[in-house]
Steps between C-alpha positions, in 0.01 A plus 500: 500500500526197730841372605604229746764580764685247714509618863653194663449130558143403403410866452420632152270797446328653200545876476379772267776699330538718193576339165876539444639740241751376243833680504762498222541151360229357726157355434192448713324167452135442580522150640259237377642205694734449796610152607580379849856381549696293748696812593174677585405205719836499680476876548146476635564205731851569633625841386745613233836667454343848476360673809124565478292678401568449129328392181449136410460295182718466190316281246254699291398599150268761358452794263716808461307788658758779462850546360774735606719727295733311267309171496478376141471121535151512649178692450189552710277195459778247439457170684825444691681303765786650701758311700570626852869583453763605248875516575715811474761350259760722667599340829770237558255209494328608181839533332574143615172390335343425837204732456290334770762629748475858371574758769204711385216249458203611709184295450214704357244383752142623479329263258200464730354826376264629237783703345877457525794722408770320299850657536691610191766228517234226508304669219813509285614140555245271663155604378327321212190540283263204522398316183128537433434139597684513835289514815600741777542210744736330255712814473514552876684167535807657336681595821493159675569316175803721435642393837452133414653556155805661663533223757471227240764667284747495790512122544664254257192305387591242236267278297394203708605645836289425805392809691297544816295813563425537869187711544222533245391856557475725193874526434568139590240393245664727244832328576329167429382617158824671399715206608277265302541723195876464534474122484519412869321223685329694779404387849275739696441506876232683696260464792198572279363235262319758285832675432664170417216426256583824318872412515421177316297693244800729446735208442613346830541125450518421872346675800550462874215595733655609826350429836559344837746214482627582149879521469515767232865449413482123478171511308667709231820295491291183463365643173850531348713236331689292760356743758804720438308830516390759249719692260346830610292586807295821491378648828187712453333501843698767682539269803850451642431137587422429135823675397681233703290223349566619146875482565462139615298401192770559238741241366879544518585772251145634511367855532267659756307816414389695806219715362237538771569800720504410871397697805763757599767352724448141389809280488582149378779253575656305213716190520840637397639152424214430258529850353872459432555136411179463302568826314153644559422834338263720703364821349277775634276689258302818557250678277571526125661707223365688197592230248307247705203737534486523122527121470215454748276733300574304182419173677169644618417597144563136405271382785780289648348604833124558503318725744208257512728258688639755741219742589197363680274764657425867445445775758448875500754731660297540819548127566871474429563364849264210430687428175837494676374286789353242263834487318684459831287197593612321184145476368599665171813555292417868455203734525426807294378845591287641221409863454191649341 
């Protein structure tokens, strides 16, 4: 079978390997679709927290090819989607209901492949059978949507609040939709007008096109009552400078959600006087949890998020680099890899 391996910055290679064998509790999925992701782009363009070479890709769906001993929830031929992690439920953080901080939470990379082995813990908790009417691309959006669902659940959105989403990549756009569903008035900012057009389609009532000479902070504050700032600022670019801007966009008593993962070693400086006397709440969020994975799958079944909005072009596995590069240039929201 064909499988993509990440060998370093701007270096991915397709290799031929044997189809994996399912062990106890495991399944092997014959992938039908893999989606490009912002994490793949960051990995490809600047490196990642794991030392190469290693597998790449974590958003896929397909058909069960083989099942291991003890698997009863799934059968060969089932159409499924599997998340890329599942927590241990045994460590300190899991017991504190902070499953995204689990001490044993390796990412099951390797979705850019014709076949993929799904570990037993993910099979047991975070793998789902697709309804007959659900497209494989729709199902493959489960992982990023689950992260946005988790992030949205961790901020105190109230009906009528004004929220800014900084960055309209895939997850930023999902934040726009989910915040709108919770009754917020959403402002979206981005450097790309096409992304802002989709943000408006998903519910943003105001958009700010960023460019030379645009004061991003003031532009957002100008769109709030009395220019006092937003109730909640969501950072979804992964750029440290935007982390600082998001902090400066919120009103006294407001909340900042730092979601976008920055380059390793990045730092920011916050105004301690503002932080203290204006009672700002700042929260970091990483990844997701099983309850939010389940919620994301249910939302996809309801077509709250639609793959037609998020996935633009299709490639075969031999051209995965082209798919990632096009994503990195901001010409698409996502691309798909389709398998015969």
